[in-house]
N, C-alpha and C positions, 0 to 999 in steps of 0.2 A: 504494500500500500504506500503510495507516495506521501511524503510529509506535507502537511497542510501549511499554507502560507497566506498572509494577508493579501487580498486582491488589489489593494492600493499600493502598499510599499514593498510587498513581496518578502517581508521578514517572517521568520518562523516562531518568534516569541509570542505565543498566544495564550489567552485565558479561555478556558472552556466553561461556559455557563450551561444551564439546563436547556435553553432553547436557542442559544446564540454563541458566537465566538467573538472575542475582543482582542485586538492587536495591542500589545504592550508598548510598541514603539510609537505608532501614530494615533492610537485610540479608536480606530475604525471598528465598528461593530456590524456583524451580518448574521443572518438567520442560518441555523443548521439545516441542511437538506435532509428531510426525512423521507423514508420509503413510504409510498402510498399504501395506506392500510386497505386490506381487502375486507369488504362487508359480505358475510356469508349468511344464507338463509338457514332455517332449522335443519336442513338436510345436507349442509356443507356446500351448496352451489354458490359460486361467487356472483354477487349482484352488481349491476352497473346502472348508471342513469338511463332511464327510458325503458327498463324492464317492466314487465307486468307480474305482480305477485298475487297470491291468494292466501287467505287466512287458513291456518291449520287447526284452529280451535276457536270456540266462541270467546269473545273478549268484550267485557263490559267497559264502556268508555267512561273515564273519570269525569266527574262533573255533570253527568247526564244520566238519563235512564235508558239510553240506547245501548244495544248490543250488536257488535259485528259478528255475524254468524260464520261458522266454518265454511270455507269454500267461496266466500265473498271475494271478488276480484277487484283489483285496483285499476286506475288509469296508470299511465306511465309514471314511474317513481323518480324521485330525485334524492340522491344520497347526500346527507349532511353530517357535519361533525356533532358530537355530543352523545348523550345517553340513548336517545331515540335516533337511530341512524337513517330512517326512511321518512321522507315527506311525500304524501300522495293524497289522492282523492278516492274515497270509497263511499258508495251510496250518496253521492252528492256533497259529502263533507270533506273538508281539508283536515287531515289528521297526521300525526307523527307516530310512527311505530318502531318498536324494536324488531330487529331482523329475526330474532328467535321465534316470533309468532307467525312467520309467513314462509311460503315456499314459492320458488320461481316457477312461473307458468311457461312452459316451453312453446 
């Protein structure tokens, strides 16, 4: 692995923080490049933006009396950061879901 250096002054004296690097010579800071995380459904299939998913079990929606039934399909999903990895529309409602409650529809 090549030694990391500052993109501005090209010196190798660096401080490593949780989410960034800092050059000790010139003070320049830059973000660490993180590997893209893979979001997987309940069966281990990798999900991507635009996929269609279906519920694998009944799920009561918090803050309402509605229930998403098993087998309910979504519109195209959008992957987001955070605890609930999926933003989508189901039954005309915009909702956020955890990937462990859905399966990818082929």
